[in-house]
C-alpha positions in Angstrom: 93.9 102.8 79.8 96.6 104.8 81.7 96.8 104.8 85.1 95.6 108.0 86.7 97.8 107.9 89.6 100.8 108.2 87.2 101.6 112.1 86.6 104.0 113.5 84.2 107.6 111.7 83.9 106.2 108.5 85.7 105.5 110.4 89.3 103.2 108.7 91.2 101.0 111.0 92.7 98.9 109.4 96.0 99.3 105.9 94.6 99.2 104.6 98.1 100.5 100.6 98.0 102.2 99.9 94.5 105.0 100.2 92.8 106.7 102.9 94.9 106.2 100.8 98.1 108.0 98.0 96.4 110.8 99.7 95.2 111.7 100.7 98.5 111.1 97.8 100.5 113.3 96.0 97.9 115.7 99.0 98.5 115.5 98.6 102.3 116.1 94.8 102.3 118.7 95.2 99.5 120.8 97.1 101.4 120.3 95.2 105.2 117.9 97.9 106.5 115.4 95.1 107.4 118.0 92.9 109.6 118.9 96.2 111.5 115.3 96.9 112.0 114.7 93.6 113.6 117.6 93.5 116.3 117.0 96.9 117.3 113.0 95.6 117.8 114.1 92.4 119.8 116.1 94.8 121.8 113.5 96.5 123.0 111.6 92.8 124.0 112.0 89.5 122.7 109.4 88.9 119.9 107.7 85.8 118.1 108.1 86.2 114.4 104.5 87.2 114.0 104.9 89.9 116.5 107.9 91.6 114.7 105.7 91.4 111.7 102.9 93.3 113.8 105.2 95.7 115.4 106.5 96.6 111.8 103.0 97.4 110.6 102.1 99.4 113.6 105.3 101.4 113.3 104.5 102.0 109.9 101.0 102.7 110.5 99.7 100.1 108.2 101.5 100.9 105.2 103.7 98.0 105.3 103.6 94.3 106.9 106.6 92.3 105.4 105.5 88.8 105.0 106.7 85.4 106.6 109.0 84.8 103.6 110.9 88.1 104.9 110.8 87.7 108.1 110.9 84.0 108.8 114.3 83.3 106.8 116.2 86.3 108.3 115.2 85.5 111.8 117.1 81.6 110.7 120.1 83.6 109.7 120.4 86.2 112.6 120.2 82.7 115.0 122.9 81.0 113.1 125.3 84.2 113.0 124.5 83.9 116.8 123.0 87.4 116.9 119.4 85.6 118.5 118.3 82.8 120.2 115.0 81.2 120.4 113.7 81.1 124.1 111.2 78.0 124.8 108.4 80.5 124.7 109.0 80.9 120.9 110.1 84.6 121.2 113.6 85.5 120.1 116.0 87.4 121.9 119.1 89.1 121.5 122.6 86.9 122.0 125.2 89.1 123.9 126.6 89.2 120.3 123.2 90.6 119.0 123.6 93.3 121.7 126.6 94.6 120.3 125.6 94.0 116.7 123.2 97.2 117.8 125.3 98.9 119.5 124.9 98.1 123.2 127.9 96.6 124.7 127.3 93.9 127.0 128.3 96.0 130.5 126.2 98.9 129.1 122.9 99.2 130.4 119.8 99.7 128.2 118.9 103.1 130.2 122.1 104.5 129.2 122.1 103.4 125.9 118.5 104.6 125.3 120.1 108.1 126.6 122.9 108.2 124.2 120.4 107.2 121.4 118.4 110.3 122.8 121.1 112.9 122.7 122.3 111.6 119.5 119.0 112.4 118.5 119.1 115.6 120.2 122.2 116.6 117.8 120.9 115.7 114.8 118.0 118.0 115.2 119.6 120.7 116.8 121.8 120.3 113.4 118.4 120.1 111.0 117.3 123.3 113.0 120.7 124.7 111.8 120.7 124.7 108.6 116.2 125.4 108.6 116.4 128.1 110.6 114.1 130.0 108.3 111.3 127.4 108.2 112.1 127.2 112.4 111.2 131.2 113.3 107.6 130.3 113.5 108.4 128.0 116.3 110.8 130.2 117.9 108.8 130.5 121.4 108.8 126.4 121.5 112.3 126.4 120.8 112.9 129.1 123.8 111.1 126.9 125.7 113.0 123.8 125.0 116.1 125.7 125.8 114.7 127.0 129.1 114.5 123.0 130.4 117.6 122.3 128.7 119.2 125.1 130.9 117.2 123.9 134.1 118.0 119.9 133.4 122.1 121.0 132.6 122.0 123.2 136.2 120.5 119.9 137.8 122.9 117.7 136.5 125.8 120.2 137.5 124.5 120.0 141.2 122.7 123.1 141.0 126.2 125.0 140.2 
């Protein structure tokens, strides 16, 4: 009997977890996405392996929870590469080399890194809005409000000049 969740040409419709999820996860792992995701999570705070699995499940709104067979071998590899270390409370934390791997130099404060990331995200969002001007028109008032807030912020940063 054919699978009702599969449409024409094999497209999956509202299939939930299954082959589409498996394909994404396999691709994510193959291209090193999991490695950098775990390093990024550990940059936010030290975690145990189970806490990493919980956090990924939370951030994907329950869509995906990596297995211990994915997380613990990866943690061992990152530890061997001296990117993370296991603390006495069994939580993993980034080493200076690990911080460098995620783009934070030893002398750079985490708050500066977060601001840098936010500015980078803003640049990306603006680029998107430039490309999708017609779709952004219904939000013109909100975009103008954001512009006003940015103008005030810039004025404060320039010392009120």
